Each structure stands twice: as C-alpha cells, then as structure tokens.
C-alpha distance (Angstrom), angle and dihedral (degrees) to the residues before:
residue distance angle dihedral
M1 . . .
K2 3.79 . .
Q3 3.79 119.8 .
Y4 3.78 131.9 -175.2
F5 3.77 138.9 -179.7
I6 3.81 114.4 -127.6
T7 3.79 113.6 -147.6
G8 3.78 133.4 166.6
T9 3.77 141.1 -145.2
D10 3.82 88.5 -113.8
T11 3.76 141.5 -23.2
E12 3.83 117.4 -63.5
V13 3.81 95.2 27.9
G14 3.80 96.3 122.5
K15 3.81 103.7 -94.6
T16 3.80 91.9 148.1
Y17 3.79 93.7 46.5
V18 3.80 91.4 50.5
T19 3.81 91.0 45.2
C20 3.81 90.7 53.0
Q21 3.80 92.8 46.9
L22 3.80 91.1 52.1
L23 3.81 92.6 46.6
Q24 3.79 91.7 51.8
A25 3.80 93.2 44.8
A26 3.80 90.0 51.1
Q27 3.79 90.6 54.6
K28 3.80 91.6 49.0
S29 3.81 85.4 53.2
S30 3.84 89.5 57.2
L31 3.80 95.3 -102.3
S32 3.79 126.7 127.4
A33 3.79 109.3 -125.4
I34 3.81 134.7 -172.8
G35 3.79 130.9 -174.2
Y36 3.80 126.1 -149.2
K37 3.80 126.8 -164.1
P38 3.79 103.0 177.1
I39 3.82 96.1 -178.1
A40 3.78 127.2 36.1
A41 3.80 128.7 165.7
G42 3.77 121.9 -162.5
C43 3.81 107.4 53.1
E44 3.78 134.6 166.6
Q45 3.77 126.1 -154.1
V46 3.80 112.2 -109.8
N47 3.81 120.0 175.7
G48 3.79 90.9 -19.9
E49 3.83 94.5 -49.4
W50 3.79 128.2 104.2
V51 3.79 105.7 -121.9
N52 3.78 129.7 -165.8
E53 3.80 116.1 -160.6
D54 3.81 94.2 -136.9
A55 3.80 91.8 50.0
L56 3.80 89.7 48.3
N57 3.81 91.0 53.5
I58 3.79 90.2 50.1
Q59 3.80 90.1 49.9
K60 3.81 89.9 54.8
A61 3.81 91.4 49.0
C62 3.82 95.8 49.8
S63 3.78 125.5 99.3
K64 3.77 114.0 -99.3
I65 3.79 117.9 -110.1
R66 3.79 130.3 -129.1
A67 3.79 129.6 176.5
N68 3.82 91.5 -7.7
K69 3.78 90.1 -55.5
A70 3.78 126.2 111.3
I71 3.79 114.4 -124.5
R72 3.76 131.5 -175.5
I73 3.78 123.3 -104.6
T74 3.79 111.0 -106.7
D75 3.82 103.3 -165.4
N76 3.82 106.9 126.6
N77 3.80 89.4 -11.6
E78 3.79 110.2 143.7
L79 3.80 91.9 -173.1
K80 3.82 93.8 70.2
S81 3.80 110.8 123.6
A82 3.80 125.6 -137.2
N83 3.81 94.7 -107.9
E84 3.80 94.2 58.2
N85 3.80 96.3 81.5
N86 3.79 97.4 132.5
E87 3.79 101.5 52.5
E88 3.80 91.8 100.2
S89 3.82 87.4 73.0
G90 3.80 90.4 66.1
Q91 3.79 119.6 119.4
T92 3.79 129.6 -129.2
L93 3.78 112.7 -105.7
P94 3.85 110.3 -104.4
L95 3.78 112.5 -101.3
H96 3.81 92.5 -131.7
Q97 3.81 88.8 61.7
I98 3.78 92.7 51.0
N99 3.80 92.1 44.9
P100 3.83 111.8 20.1
I101 3.82 95.1 164.8
A102 3.81 107.1 55.7
L103 3.81 112.5 171.7
K104 3.79 121.4 -166.5
P105 3.84 106.3 -142.7
A106 3.80 117.7 72.2
I107 3.81 92.1 -130.1
A108 3.80 137.5 102.7
P109 3.83 105.1 -44.5
H110 3.81 96.0 -128.5
I111 3.81 90.3 54.2
A112 3.82 92.5 45.3
A113 3.80 90.3 48.5
L114 3.80 91.4 50.1
E115 3.80 90.8 51.5
E116 3.81 91.8 49.1
G117 3.79 96.5 42.2
V118 3.80 93.0 -116.6
A119 3.80 121.3 145.7
L120 3.81 115.8 -138.3
T121 3.79 99.4 -151.7
F122 3.77 138.8 164.8
D123 3.82 90.6 -120.6
G124 3.78 92.8 51.4
I125 3.80 92.6 51.9
T126 3.80 96.6 43.2
R127 3.81 92.9 45.5
G128 3.79 89.0 62.4
L129 3.79 90.7 45.8
D130 3.81 90.8 53.0
E131 3.82 90.3 52.1
L132 3.79 89.9 57.1
H133 3.80 92.4 45.9
A134 3.80 86.8 62.3
Y135 3.82 89.2 69.0
K136 3.82 88.4 60.7
P137 3.82 97.7 -138.2
D138 3.79 120.2 -175.2
L139 3.80 89.9 -131.1
L140 3.80 130.9 25.2
L141 3.80 121.6 -174.0
M142 3.79 118.5 -166.7
E143 3.80 111.6 -162.8
G144 3.75 121.6 -153.2
A145 3.80 129.1 -147.8
G146 3.78 122.0 -113.9
G147 3.79 113.8 -21.0
W148 3.80 134.9 -30.9
R149 3.82 97.5 -75.0
L150 3.78 98.4 53.3
P151 3.82 107.5 158.9
L152 3.79 118.3 -132.9
T153 3.79 93.9 -177.9
V154 3.79 128.0 7.4
G155 3.78 110.2 -142.7
D156 3.76 136.2 -161.5
E157 3.79 136.2 -137.5
Y158 3.80 89.5 -59.5
T159 3.81 102.2 36.5
P160 3.80 123.5 49.2
T161 3.78 122.8 -130.5
Y162 3.81 111.9 -103.9
Y163 3.80 120.9 -146.5
L164 3.80 134.5 -162.7
S165 3.80 85.5 -121.5
D166 3.83 87.0 63.5
V167 3.81 88.2 61.2
V168 3.80 91.2 50.1
K169 3.79 89.7 47.3
T170 3.81 92.4 52.0
L171 3.80 90.6 48.3
K172 3.83 90.0 47.7
M173 3.79 90.9 -136.4
D174 3.79 120.5 172.7
V175 3.79 112.5 -121.5
I176 3.80 135.7 -131.6
L177 3.80 112.5 -158.3
V178 3.81 120.6 -148.4
V179 3.79 111.0 -154.4
G180 3.79 114.4 -157.9
M181 3.80 102.8 -142.9
R182 3.79 104.1 -133.7
L183 3.78 138.6 107.2
G184 3.82 108.1 -53.9
C185 3.80 95.2 25.9
L186 3.81 94.0 118.8
N187 3.80 92.7 61.2
H188 3.81 93.4 40.2
A189 3.81 93.2 48.5
L190 3.80 95.3 46.7
L191 3.80 94.5 46.3
T192 3.81 92.9 45.9
A193 3.80 92.2 48.6
E194 3.80 89.7 47.0
A195 3.82 91.2 52.9
I196 3.80 92.9 48.1
R197 3.80 91.9 51.2
A198 3.83 90.7 45.4
D199 3.80 87.4 57.0
G200 3.80 87.9 59.3
L201 3.79 95.4 -110.2
T202 3.78 131.9 132.3
I203 3.78 122.2 -119.0
K204 3.78 103.6 -144.6
G205 3.78 90.4 -165.7
W206 3.77 144.9 -56.8
V207 3.78 137.1 -107.0
A208 3.80 123.7 -142.4
N209 3.81 107.2 -142.9
D210 3.80 116.7 -170.4
I211 3.81 100.4 -145.5
T212 3.81 100.5 171.8
G213 3.79 107.9 30.7
N214 3.79 90.5 -141.3
M215 3.79 106.4 67.8
T216 3.79 109.7 151.6
R217 3.82 111.2 -118.0
Y218 3.80 92.2 2.4
Q219 3.80 95.2 167.0
E220 3.80 92.7 46.7
N221 3.81 90.7 52.0
L222 3.81 91.2 47.1
H223 3.80 89.7 50.6
S224 3.81 89.8 50.6
L225 3.80 92.1 51.5
K226 3.81 91.0 49.7
A227 3.79 89.0 52.6
M228 3.82 96.3 46.1
L229 3.81 102.0 38.3
P230 3.81 111.1 69.3
E231 3.81 92.2 -162.7
P232 3.82 118.0 89.8
L233 3.78 124.6 -94.4
L234 3.81 101.2 -118.5
A235 3.80 97.8 -171.1
E236 3.77 144.4 -17.9
I237 3.81 115.1 -132.9
P238 3.83 115.2 -156.5
Y239 3.81 123.5 -142.4
Q240 3.82 113.3 -88.0
V241 3.79 92.0 -23.7
A242 3.79 125.2 108.5
P243 3.80 107.5 -103.7
N244 3.77 120.2 -115.3
D245 3.81 110.4 -86.2
E246 3.79 93.0 -142.7
A247 3.80 91.2 55.1
L248 3.80 90.9 51.0
F249 3.81 91.7 46.2
A250 3.81 87.8 54.0
A251 3.81 89.6 51.2
I252 3.81 91.2 50.7
K253 3.78 90.3 49.9
Q254 3.81 89.6 56.1
I255 3.81 94.9 50.4
S256 3.82 102.3 35.9
C-alpha cells in the first residue's frame, strides 16, 4: 500500500478536488483507492449526521468496499476484467470513517474544536487512519485542512503549539503539494515546499491547479515553478474542465 498526505499552498486551492481526481484515476488504473480527511470544519447536519461537503466528495470518489477489502468502482470503467463480476455489491465507505472529526463552524479547526470541546490529537487522527488501513487499499490519500502549518492546539509559554504537520512528520508520510495557481503562488509554493523539506519529509510531487481560469501570465508562472521546485510536476488541473485522463494516469504511475 502507498499512502500520501495531500497539502496545499493555502486554503481554498483545490486539495479536495485534486484528491478526488487522483482517487478516481487510481481506480481507472485498476487500483483500489481510499481518501481520508481526518479534520473538517464547516459541517451541516444531514439525516442526523454532521456532513462536510469536501468529505462527502471524497466519499463519492473512494473505492467501494466488500468483505473488509477495498475494491475499485466499476461504473464506466473499461479496465474491469472478466473475473470481477461481483464488485457491484460493494458498499460505500461510511462518511464517519473518511471524516471522523467533523466540526460545525466554518472557521479555523483548532478554534472550532475548542468551542465544541473536541480534542485534536495524534491518537484520534491515527486511529482513523488505522481503520482505513484494514481495508488494504492500494492507495490511501490523507488530505489536510488549510495549509501545511495547520495548528491543532495553540500552546502557551509552557505548552508548545501542535500542528497537523507534526502528525505527518511522526508518520513519515510522503507529501503531495497542491499549488493553487494564482497571484502569489510562487512565494506560497516555495515556502511550503521549504517547510516540508525542513521537517525531514519527501515531496513526492506537486500538482498545478488552475483555480481562477484568468491568472495573468499563467504559463510563465508555471514555467517558473518547474524551474524552482526540484520535485516533479505530477499533473496540471485546468479550470472547470475535466483534466486529461492520460495526464492523471501518468501521475498515478509516479505515486503507485
């Protein structure tokens, strides 16, 4: 099993969209793939369950599960083999497993958690990760919230601040960086990559996500990022257009 942490250069740069695209491409490449968003802020109650839109999109993009084994979704999948007749009986992964910490206010998670009396702990995050490992997927993508230095608890002179990146560091997970292509992305991408490397972690690659469709000098900025980031560009995601399958298949090949 391969697992990666998906982070972004900022909030609202398309981490969830990229995560879903990679999960779906993995399944089209005959791999079982599961996404995990341990912390989400901004939830609405639906049928008695607190639901976050990003977590819901990840749930839809995950492989179905059957007999405690992850299986790939077969709808419109031309790569399905003849001996995979029973995959349609697979079940959708429960939302509470994809997103175990669902916070109501759409604010910084550590503040929302403090207001709700919820502890954002290493054990709580890794417990959910272990549950997903039990399905034995080929690929597991854990999506962060906000940017790389997302605080879980803000300390004082006696207690250090604890970040989600500290969890990733302890788990020694390789990282995929989503760069939101907009003004300022060069600085944000370089500083984020610098922080990840300073934490002793490997950046497996980065994804250029066009989040506005009207970035001035888009190609010049993309060229600059290619020149300044030593890690490979895994994929380029166009604005409001389905990305090229072949490009995503190439990305999956690099991370699987």
